[in-house]
N, C-alpha and C positions, 0 to 999 in steps of 0.2 A: 252696374246695372246693364242689362242687355238691351240693345236697340230692338225696335219692333221687327226688323228683318232677322235678327238673331234668335228671337224668341219663337218665331214661327218655324215649323218644320220646313225643310227645303221642298221645292216643287218637284214632283215626280214627272219626269219626261216620259210620255207615252207615245209609242209608235202606233199611230192610228191603223196603218196597214197591217202591222203585226197583230194587233188586237182583233181586227176584223177577220183576218185569216185564221187566227186561233179559235175565235168564236164559231166561225163557219165550219172549221174542222170538227169541233165538238158536236155541233148540231148535225152535221153530215154523218158523223160516227154513230150517233143515236139512230138516225134514219136508216143507215145501212144495217145496223143490228136488227132493227124491226123488219126491214125488207127481207133479210136472210131468215128470220124466224117465220115470217109469213110464207116464204117460199117453201121452207121445210114442212110447215103445216099443210100447205096445199098439196105437196107431194104425198104426204101421209094419207090425206083424204082421197087423192086419186088412186093410190095403191089399195085403199080399202073399198073403193068403188062407191064412195059417197057422193060423187059429183057427176052430173050429166055431161055429155059431150059439149054442150053449149057453155056450161059453167067452166069446164076445163079450158075451153078456148078463151073465155072472158078473163079468167085468172091469168092465163099465160100472156095475153095481150097487156093486161094491167101491169104485171111484173116486168115485162120487157120495156114498157113505157117508163116505169119508175127507174129501171136500170139506166135507160138513156138519159133521163133527167139528172140522175146522180152523176153520170159521166160529165154532162155539161156543167153542172155546178162545181164539180171537182176541178175541171179545167178552168172555169171562171176564176176560182180562188187559188189556182196554182197548186192544187193538192193531188197527190197520187193515192191509189188505193191503200198503199202501205202507210200513208200518213194517217189514215182513219183507224188503223188497227193499233189501239192503245196497248202498251206493254203493262201488264198487271203484276209485274215482278214475278214472284214464285208461282203465281197462278198461270202465268203464260200470257199469250196475246188474248185480247178481248174477242176478236173475230176469228173464226176458223180459217186457216189458210187453205185455199182451194187447190 
């Protein structure tokens, strides 16, 4: 007969910092993907002449502020821009390389 310790699966040791960094990386990857999509959409609208000068200025300021926040968050969690670019195997990287 198995003792209670033997019948329970072993405890999984979790590195709290590693989990936090991994989760932060995943969230920041999604935010970066959305930021890049918004930036491309804004550029298309500017090229089409859909935005006023004031709207262009506001969009530019917002995107620059978001980029600064992303940089701060990456630095806080010890991540590089390359850490956010997931490798999708045969499909290539998730984010376009600039």
